[in-house]
Each structure stands twice: as structure tokens, then as C-alpha cells.
TORLUMDO-474280 format. One record per residue: x, y negated, z negated of N, C-alpha, C in turn. Coordinates in pm, whole numbers, plus 50000, padded with zeros to 5 digits. Atoms other than C-alpha are relative to their C-alpha. Example, Ala and Ser with C-alpha at 12.3 -4.5 7.8 and 13.67 -1.06 7.14 Angstrom:
BEGIN
500895011950000512305045049220500904988050000499185011950006513675010649286499234989149927
# end
This chain:
BEGIN
498725006749954862601267730593501065009950024499024990449962865411286130765501125000549894498884998050093868161300530547501284994750057498835005749931870661288230809499984984649987499915014350020871861252730744501244994450064498885006849934874011229530953500444988549913499505010650079876231207330745500224987150081499825012949929876231170230836500914990949910499175008650082878141156230535500725007749895499234993850103880751165030274500604989949902499315008250108882041151029944501265007749962498714993750041885711158229876500664991949897499315007350107887371149529550500835010649924499174989550060890311171929447501244995049939498705002650067893301171929220501165005950077498994993149921895231197629422499684999650151500295002249857895471188329791500685010350093499294989649923897511218829902498945007750086500914992349910895751234430205498734992550038501175007849970893191206330232499994994650139500025006849873894361191030555499295007250112500824993349887893051218330803498524999549980501425000550025889691217130632499474985750042500395013849966889521179030663499934998450152499965002149848890491180331032498885007650066501114992249946887911207531101498694993249980501195007850029885201187430930499874988650096499985011549906886161157831140499695004650142500284994749866886121178831458498535003150018501434996650000882591189631370499124988049976500755012250023881521153331319499234999949870500625000150134880691159730957500514987849924499655012050072880671127030761500665003949870499254996650125883241127530474499934988449907499975009750109882851109030146501085004949908498924995950088885701107829898500314989049897499665009250107887291091029602501544999249983498625002150047890701077429481501105005750084498864994549930893711097829574499625008750119500454991449892891771122029793499604991750118500435009649891890251092929992501294995350074498755004249942893831079730047500615010650085499434988349930895021113930153499335002350136500734998249875892261117530410500254988350099499775011949913892721082230542501375000950068498714999249945896441088530590500155011050108500034990249890895561118530811499454994350125500625006549890893841093931041498585004350024501434995450001890391107730959499144989649934500935009450060887451085430890499395005649871500534996050129886281086430530499264988549938500765010450067883671067630335500195000449852499785000350145884571056829982498645002249924501194997950087882081069029716499484986449949500415013150050882061032829593498984993550096500905005749900880241023229913498575005449981501374994250026877341046229804499494994249866500455003350132877291037529435499994985349969499795013750027878301000829452500714997449868499205001350122880491007629150501425005150030498634995349982884291010329148500265011249905499484990550098886221037728976500354992249871499775008250120886241026128613500585008849886499454993450121887751034828270501215008850036498814993249967891071044928416499775012450083500304988749916889471069228660499095010249930500874990650064887321086528398498635000850060501365000349939884161076128581500184996050144499925002949857884161078128957498725004650075501144994249926881331100729079498765002049917501164997750093879011101228776499004989150028500945010649957876201082028948498785007450064501184994149943872591090529049500015001550150499954999049858873321084029415500875011550048499194988949971876011110129411499305013049968500624987750050874181136229209498595001950065501274999149924870911128129388500295006750139499654994349869872651136129717500295014849995499684985950021873671169929576498795008449956500984992350065870711180329371498584999650064501335000449938867801171329599499645013050064500524988049939865651199029727499384996450135500375005049868865341195230102498655005450051501334995149964862151215630119498894993749911500955006850091860521192129859499804985750056500305013149939858791162330024500304988549909499785010750099859041141629706501504996449992498555002350007862831146329691500464992850118499555006049874863271137330054499594985050004500475013549996861181105830015500844991249905499225008150097863191094729707501384997350056498715002649939866451099129902499884987650093500275010949909865021075130162499804986949922500365011850080863671051429897501234993449938498855005050074866961048129709501305000350081498905000149907869221051330012501145009049953499104989650050870891083029885500355009250114499634990649892872901102830141499895014549956500004986250030872341139730160501465005750008498694993850006875501159230063499905015050021500184985549969875701193730227501195008249949498744992850046879291203730119500644991949895499285006650105881041196129797501255008249979498664993750023884781203429775500684993049882499455006050125885981196929422500745010449924499304990850094888551213029194500054992849860500005005050139889281207228825501414996549956498745003350056892081190728637500635012749939499284988050049894741216728537500095000649849499994999950149893761220028172500885010849943499214989150054895311254028109501524997750022498545002649975898651244628273500514989449909499595010950082898771213228071500185004449859499834993450133898211232527746501255008449997498854990949994900871258127847501294992150007498765008049985903361230427919500454994649865499615005850131903361219827551499724985049996500265014149996901971185427634499344995349872500595006250121900791161327367498495001550010501454998150006897151163827257499254990150090500725009549922896091131927433500165003350150499834995749862897531144327764499065011850032500814988249982895681176727722498494995750006501355005250000892391158527639499614992950136500235006749869892771137727956499765010150115500214990049890892791170128157498755007949981501314994450012889311179428041499124992850105500755006249886887401173328363498544998549967501455002750025883971157128338499284998950135500665001349872883071145228685500115012450086499824988249916884541175528860499105011449958500784988850047882821201128641498534997350024501405004049973879511182128678499645001950145500214998349858879811181329057499905014750036500024985449971880621218429071498705006849953501284994150057877681228228850498774995450084501115005149922875341205929046499885006750139499944994349866876441218629386499645015149998500264985350009876381255129277498575002749961501424998450035873001251529111499084998650128500835002549878871591238129446500595006950123499414992249893873251265429657498985001750118501024998749896869991267629848500214990350117499815010649897871021235530030501454995550011498665005150008874661229529933501035011249996498874990450011877941247929985501084993649909499065005250099880301243729685501345007650008498694993749995884021250129729500794994149875499545004450129885541248429377501415002949967498624996850030889071260729405500845000750125499124999249888892071258629633500185014350048499944985749960892031296829632498945003850099501094996749908888821295029835500094992050132499855009049881890091270330098500075008850126499774991649880891131297930341498695006150046501234994249966887831315730326499004989850056500915010249951885891283130372500374995050135499595004249867888011272430666499635010550109500424989249911887371306330829498524999250030501485001249984883631300730776499694988150091500185011949909883851266030941500345003950140499594996449865885701280231234499105010150069500874989449947883401309931274498594994650036501375004449981880091291631236499844985150031500055014349964880961255831325499164991449903500695008250099879631241031004498625005049956501334994050039876551263230975500285010249894499874989550104876091284930665498685006749976501184992450036873681311230556499764998649846500315000050142871991313530220500955009149924499024990550060874261343630141501374993449987498695007550010877341322630224500034990249885500095010350105876261294629995499905006049863500084993650130875341318029712501305005849960498704993950035878711335229737500954989349943499145011150050880521301829696499514994749863500545004450130878161292729413500435009549888499564990250100879061324929231501464997449965498585002850026882761316329269500094987049911499975012450076881991281329135499685002049852500344997950139880261293528822501035008149928498814992150057883191317728767501054990049955498985010350034885551287528774499534991849882500465009350110883361265528551499935007149864500084993050127882721292228288501415003049940498594997550044886421301228273500624987249945499475013150037887301264228241499494996349858500605003450134884881259027948500505009349892499514990450100886131290627776501454995649954498635004050032889731277727799499984987749905500085012050090888751244027644499485003649863500484995450134886731260627367501115006449920498974992850069889641283627279501134991149952499025009950042892001253827268499554993249874500515007050117889751235327023499795009449882500374989950106889031267426823501245007749961498784993350038892681276026756500035005149854500064996750136891991277826388498785009049967501174991350010888941299626448498984995249900501015006450085886671275426267498615004550046501274994749951883841287426492500245014850030499744985549988883561325326463499275004850123500574996349868882941332126831501095005550086499004993949913884691353727088499734996550144500105003349859885311340727436501305004150069498794996849924887781356327678499635000450146500295001049859887911349628050501305002350080498884997949911890201362428323499474998050146500445002649865889921349328681500455010550097499464990449909892001376328838499635014349971500404986250023890611411328874500515008550116499434990649898892221440529059499335013349977500604987150007890211471929131501085010850012498974989549997892341502729055499445012250071500394987749927892261536229232498885007449923500994994150092890281549528933500434997049859499665001950140890251548628556500865010349943499224989550059891701573528318499995013250074500234988049924890251601228531499384996250129500515003449869889261602528894498524996050010501445002849995885541601428820499684987049931500255013050068885941568328631500484988650082499645011949930886001534228787500924991149905499115008150082888821511128667500394987050064499615012749953889701474628701500934993049902499165008050085892531453228565499704985650015500205014550000891711417328473501164993449927498855006350057894761396428415501024995750107498975005449904897781379328573501265009149985498814990850006900201408728616501284993850052498835006749940902551387228828500614990149905499435009250098903041363828529500985006949906499174992150092904771392128336501095007250078499084991149924906431412728615500204994550141499745000349861908071410328950500065015050046500064985949950907091442829131500905000850125499034999049896910041452529350499805011450097500094988249918909031486229483498925009549943500754988750045906641515429473498474998350031501484999449975902951523929488499274991249901500835008250091900071505729320499945006749864500044994350137899931509828944498545004449975501274994550039897061530728804499584995049864500485003950136894951525728497500905005749888499104993750097897141550328300501374993850002498705007049986900291534028440500014987149917500105013050069899171500628302499985001349854499994997950146898451514327958501375003349951498624996250038901861530527945500954988950010499115011749985903571499228078499824990549881500255008650113901871479127806500645005249872499454994250116902981503227537501564998650008498525001149989906561503027676500534985949977499525013850019906831465327686499944995949858500145003250144905531461427332501035006849914498984992450071907881487927206501394993650021498705005349972910951473927379500224985849951499905013450057910111439527255500635000449860499464999250130911231452226913501584999750008498524998849985914801456127057500534989450088499545010849913915011424227256501224993049937498825006750044918421408827231500995009049924499124991250068919931439427067500915007650098499164992249917922511464327192499205007650104500744992849891921601483727511499095011049942500984990750052918461503127434499145005150116500804993449891916521527427658498915008049937501154992250054913071542327596499285007150116500854992149910911001568827772498715002649931501314998450058907301569027711499135009050079501034991249937904521594027783498704998449919501315001350065900851587627704500094989949888499955011750096901651554727522500985002149884499014997150110904211571527286501405002050049498554997249966907981572327294500315014349985499544986450013909291606627372501535000549996498575001250004912901594427393500364985749981499495014050018914731563427264501355000849939498635000050058918351555927199500604986450022499235012349988920561525727138501515002749993498574996349994924191527227247500834988050051499125010549957927171506827360499794996750150500305002449857926161511027729498625004950027501364995649964922791514327896500015014050062499924986049951923991545928072499905010049890499994990850113924711563027743498664999749930501315001050063921451550127599498945008250073500984992249919919471565227886500245015249981499654985650009921301598727864499505005349868500414995150131920631601327491498494998749976501445000850014917041589227520499335011950068500534988149924916381616427783500185013049921499744988150075917941642327553498955001849889500984999250106915231634027297498835009350035501074990849950912641652727508499994999850151499895000049857913651660027865498735005850068501234994149946910371679827916498934989550018501075010549996907951651827827500364988650089499565011049922910101626628020499525001450146500484998249861908841641828349498734992450020501215008549971906421616728500499804988649903500135009950108907121591628221500224986250051499725013849985907601554428194501324996549936498665003150052911181542528156500184984949987499775014250019912241509028012501344997749932498725004250050915501491827936499944985549947500025014550045916231460027737501164992350063498895007749929919261451127959499955004750146499934996349855920101453228332500335014750020499674986149959920071487928486501074999850106498885000049906923381493928659499925013050087499924988549901924291519028941500175013349926499724987250068925621545828701498745005049934501234996050070922381545828503498975003750104501004997349900920261545228819500295013550062499724986349945922081576528949499425010849909500604990050093920971594828638498494999850004501435001149999917441581328648499445006750131500464995049868917151591329019499795015249996500174985750009917441627928913498655004149936501214997250076914241625328713498754995050077501225005349946910711622828845499364991349894500695009150095909241592128676499134990150079501005008649943906341569128747500504985450019499665014550004907721534628650501364997949930498735004350066911121519228570499934984849979500115014450038911131485528386501314995549940498765005850058914121463328310499954985050026499925014549974914961426128287500674996850132499365001449869917011430928602500595013650040499334988549945918551457228833501224995150080498935003349911921921456228997499625003250142500324998349859921871455429378500095015350034499784986149972923261490729395498965009149933500984992050074920871503729128498644999250072501225001349926917911490129331500075008750120499894991749884919171507729640499835014749970500124985250043919381540829453498565003049961501344997150056916041538229273498904998850105500995001149896914201528329592499975012550086499924988049924915151562229720498775008749988501344993350012911761575129597498964989150028500845010549947909111556029789498884996249902501085003650092906421558329516500414995149865499585004150132908601550329220499844984849983500315013950027907431517429070501144993249927498875007950064910221492128985499474986849959500475012250052909311463128765501114991949930499155008750079911381433328649499154993049898500755005950107910091422028314500544985549982499595013950022910111383928287500044996649855499855004650141910981365527971498844991249965501225007250034907441356327869499515004049865500604997250136905581354327538498785008850021501174990849990903141383227492498854994849915501135004150083899651378227358500165003649855499884997650141899331376226983498765006649935501194992450054895951393626955499645011650091500424988749928894371425327066498495001150006501444999549985890891431627201499685013950057500484987149947889041464827257498565000949981501444998450009885481474527321499675009249879500494991650113883551489727026498504999449993501484999050002879961501727022499424990650108500565009949899877981473127186500694986549988499325012750011880631446927118501505001950014498604999649991884311441027082500644998749859499185002150120886971443626809501164991050043498815009149974889591416026792500834999549872499135000850119892591416326565501324993550042498645004749981896011399526529500825012950039499034988849963898681421026695500905002249877499134997050107900941438826446501424993950038498735007249966903851413626469501025001649890499064998550106905491424526150500995011550032498934989649974908831442526215500745001449869499304997650123910351458525909501474996450014498645004649999913751443125827500665003649865499314996050125916431450225569499554992749880500425008150117915241421525350498605004049947501324995250044911801438825331500075012349916499954986750064913081470825184500204999549847499884998150147912661479724817500425014349974499484986950032914771507924695499145006649894500924993650091912391532524525500675010649920499324988250064914841559924428501314995649933498695002550056917951561924221501135001550100499074997349898919731573924528500014988550099499895011349914920971544324733500315004250143499704996349861920821547525117501304994050040498755004749943924091543725305499624988650106500155010549898924531514825556499445007150130500434992949882924131540225836498545004749994501434995950024920871553425685499064988150010500885012249995919491518325642499804995550150500085004149858920321510626009499025009550075500794990149933918651542826123498554998849956501375001550049915571536425902499304988350066500585011849933914971502026052499685003950152500134994949860915441518326400498755008650005501104990849995912951545726320498684993349972501225007650036910451521526167499454992450119500465007449879910291501326492499315009950093500634990449915909471532826683498655004249938501184995150070906941544326422498864990050014501025010449982905081511226448499295001050131500614999649867904381517726813499635014050042500394986549976903451554226782498635003149942501374997850042899861567226744499975006549867500184994450132898751575026387499195013150005498935000750102899211596326195501305003950071498734997349937902841595926287501165001149900498724999150068906231606226155501064999350110498885001649907909431596126331501315004049933498754995250048912781613426282501114993850093498935006549926915961595226389501345002449934498664998250051919691598826356500974992850097499005007049918922561576826483499314992650114500735008649907920161552826657499445008550121500574991349900918561581126852498675006349944501324992950036914901593826838500275015050014499894985849996915191629926741498645006950039501324995049970911431636526754498984992049921501095006850072908051622726645498785009050001501294993550001904721637626539499004989050020500865011249963902011616826701498525003949997501484998449993898271612626658499415011349923500524988050072897831640626406499044995249890501075002550099894951643226159500545001249856499365000250132897331649225869501484996650015498605003749995900741635725788500955011849993499214987950000902021670125711500105006150135500024994849864900971681526053500984991950094499135008849925902821651626205501425003049969498594996850037905991659626012500415013750052499664986649950905831696626097500245000050151499855001649856905321687826464501344993850039498775007149962908311664526468501265009049970498854991350030910631689426295500155010850101499964988749904909701718026525500474994850138499655006049870910101695126829501514997450001498585003750005913541682726714500865012750009499194987850002914761718226654499935006650140500124994049865913451729527000501004993650096498965006249915915881704627156501364999149934498744998150059918691715126932500614987749920499545010350083918851684426710500295004949861499614997150138920681688526379499464988949911500655010050077918491670226127500764996649866499295003250120921091670725851500534985850012499615013949996921601633825766499054991250077500995007949929918581622625969499124992449900500905008450079916051597125844498565002750048501384998249965912281598825837499254987049973500875012050013909821570425898498545004150004501414996750001906141571825816499234986650018500755012449977903481547125928499134996549885500815002750115901581550025603500585008249881499374993950120902211562025245499735015149992500134986050024902531597825123499065002149876500914998950118899531607124902500505011149906499434989150082901461637924780501505001850033498564998749974905141648524761500305010550103499724988849909904721676325021500864995550118499225004449879906081655325310501514998649964498595001850029909301645825132500705013349967499464986650029909761681725020500365007250132499774994049870909411694725375501194993350074498935007449935911721667325504501315003449935498784996350070914321674425236500525013750037499624986349965914321711325319500495001150145499535000149861914981702325685501314991950017498735006849994918121681925601499914985250003500205014549997916621647225602500454994149868499355005550117918461624425358499484986649965500525013150027916601591325374498574998150058501405001649958912941580625401499604985249985500565013550007911291548025485498455001450021501444999050000907601543725413499424987149934500605012350055905111516025315499905000649844500384999450138904351529624963498614995249977501325004950033901151520624786499065011249956500854989050051899801555224690500034999349848500044999450149898661559924332500915011249952499174988750034900891591024345501394997550065498685002449953904021573724482501055006449916498984995950091905961584024174500325015150024499744985349978905591621524261501015001450115499024999149891907401615624592501334994249960498725005450049910011593824421500695009949913499404989750090910611620524154500685011050084499394988649921911171647324415501324995050067498875005449935913581624824606501184999149901498935001550100915551617024289500605013349963499554986950041915861653724203500785006950111499484992949883916971663224556500924991250087498975008349939919391635124641499494994150135500575006549882917081618124898499794985549963500265014250018917081580624930498654996150064501305004749947913691563324972499894985349982500305014150006912851527525052498494997750043501365003449970909421511825064499934985550061500115013249929908421482925296498794991749958501185007350037904971473625157499084997150117500825003349878903631472125515499595012750077500494988349923901461499025679500014996450149499985002549857901691502926055499095010350075500994991549928898601522926163499894995350145500305003049863898071524226537498985009950053501034990849957894831539126657499654997850147
# end
């Protein structure tokens, strides 16, 4: 039997009718018989196009408040019959079942209904039964049936109708079947994850419908793809396409700046997922200038992010620096004009959206899933471990440093003073190395560490770190505590007039 197939009939039953009209009119022009139900039937009829109600096939009306419309042997027989099977063809004739060559069906908006905060009963009613069944049946029988399962595919299907006048190849039908199973599997995953909010069933299901192929992965010889809805989080105003490494840095920047949401103007500069500069000031211009001072060398080619609108004065300063991406909740008109002066500079407006609460990464032949580290150290979490009480300024700087430390690769030490990142030691195999790195870096950029504070992502197993810190002028330390030798560090601090607080919370980031 030829792989080419001329469509003679179509079943249309959709929730979203946007873009449907030109398809209906083209089907009508091609003399393709149209069957439909409920609101879609009414829509087609109002276009002045002939349509046959499904009830005329089944001899049953839509029942149970619309829950049952198409679930009938005459409908599914018309879809699932094998046209190269003599037995199937005879049964169609025997039971007066019409052959259905095209099925255009979408699904109730389950995910949107969940996201809207609707009541449980409203959500349950958006679990599609007939639609998902029609899609699976039509896609399964792609040998004979073309299945159009999403409004996103209407344009491609219309082009196919125009190009081939209702004729399709096996490859055409299989392509649409693949799209259909992508839709159905994603839909089922969303429903499962809604029911499994309490993780009563220990199973991992994640599905993303949108995939964007990137120029390459971390390196040019690696392939890279981003799966997700980037436009849900950002409005991209200018610049080249984001790369794999850009996206990782943007993710790190957004999660870090989320710690300072709603606070005084704060600016951060990141490189390779770590902050190389960060400052909080009375104006965003001053915050940027002081963030850049933290490490003007590493800032070259970095990712910049602000927690408030970027104004023209700040944009003038940023424009002097080569940077890959600038992120802010908004840009002034003049700032945009200035920053667009570099054609490849990526400008992103960060929308006010809730970020995911879990993290997923590949591991061996599977995946690791964990809750995101949503704990932010606050004043009420601090337990004074030393006789020396930290000043209000030191407490403020310690909380500031702890927020940065939480978003820096382990092992890490962060040094801060007057709401400015002086330096950090990142990703070291020993905490002493991380501290030494941060001190040397701070000194290389002429930071005076007298009166600075130190934050550590994990406890000190020995007093060597507080000793090195004290000899460098650091006067206050924030750390989780929990070492069996905590007292050694406490004793050294007491003897050398260093204040130490413990949070009880470790912030490893690997």
C-alpha cells in the first residue's frame, strides 16, 4: 500500500481555537468531511462551514457535563482501524463507522489551571480523558492517520495542507505522531507531579516541551541544548544568543541576587558561577562601582546583575567594561540606549517570578534531586560563641557575607567589609587554601582587612583558619559550627578579641 495518503475526513475537537479558522477553511476547500463536538462544532458552523456532529455517528449526546463526548467505538474505530487489513475494513462497513484520516485535538490546560491557584475540583476537571485518548489513538495509528495535537503545530499543518492539498506521506504522519506523544507524555508527567506533591511515590519525572539548541556546550566540541521556558523568567532586550556557559552564569546570578531582593541597591558581578564583586550601597551607581572594585580583572567578560533599575549614570560606567550579560528588573530609557551600544551585549529584564524549589543534575547513570538551599542565615539564627560580642556593623556584614558564601563553590571563604565583597576563596580542596586565596586576592586589590568579617560555608576542624584570619585584621567570623573541635577556634577568638557567631547551617555548594 502506498505511503502517500489522501485525507477525506477529519475530526476536530479543541479547547483552544486560536489559529483554527484557516485550517477549517482549507479542509473545506479540499472537500474533506469535518466531524466535531460541542464548542468546536459551533465554532465551525459559525464560519459557514459544513460540519457533522459526532453525535450523528455515535447516536449518543454529550453526557455527564461534557465529560463523555467522543469515548465511543465508532469514533475510536474510525481512528484505529488498519486500512490495509481486510478484516478492519469489513468491520467499518458492518458497523457503519466512518474512516477518520485527520484528528485535530488539544488538551485541557491542566498546568495553567494548577499555576492559577485554582481549587482542587477545578484542577481535576482539567484532566483530559477524551482528548488524551484521541491523541494516543491517532498517533498510534500514524500509518493511516495524521494527528495534530497542539495549537503550536497548526501553522506547520496548514502549510502541509497547502503544499500537498490534503495528501500526506508516512514521514509526515510519523512526525506529527512524535509531536503528539511528546504532548501526551508531558501532560501525564504534569498530572503525576501534581498528585505526588508529597512525594508519596518515590519516582522522578521531569518534562520540558521547549528545547533550544545552543551554539555548543561548555566547550566548542560539546553539543548543548537548553530545555525550559526562558521567556517565562526574562525579557531579552538586546544582544546575541546566550551560550551554555552564559546560561549557567545567569542562573547563578539570579539565585544569588534573589538573596538581596527588596533590599537596598545591590550589584553583583559573577564569573564562572561565583561572585567576583558585590556591593550594597545607597545608589545603584555606587553599588556597581564598589562591586567592580572587588575584582576588576575577573569582571572582564562577566555577568552583571542588579536588584533595582539600572539608570543612565550606572550604564555609562558599565559601558566601559566588556561584559557578556547585564540583568536587572528594569532599565531606564537612556540606560538602554547606552548599553545597546555594544551589539553583542545581552540585556535581560528579570521578571518577578518564583524560582524552582528543587535542583536536578545528572549523576552516573541517573539523576540526583534535592531541595534547593532556601535557608538564608538571619540575625535570629546567630548564636554568639565567643565572649566577644560582635558590633551591629559586624553583624550586618556577617549576614551579607553569609549570603554570598552560600552561593559560592565549596570549599569557600568570603571576606567582606562595609557591605562590600573584599574577596573570596572558591572551590578549594582545603579551607585554609580558600582563606589564603581570599586574603591574597583582597590585598592584591588594596583592600584593608582590618575590621573585615569572614564567612565560611562549613565548620573549622582546627583553629588554623581563625588564627590566619585574626593575623590579617579580621575581627568577626560567621560559620555553621558543629566540629568536635569547635572549642579550639572559640578559645583562640576569645584570646585575640575576635567575635564569632555560629548559624548551625552548612552551605556546601558543589
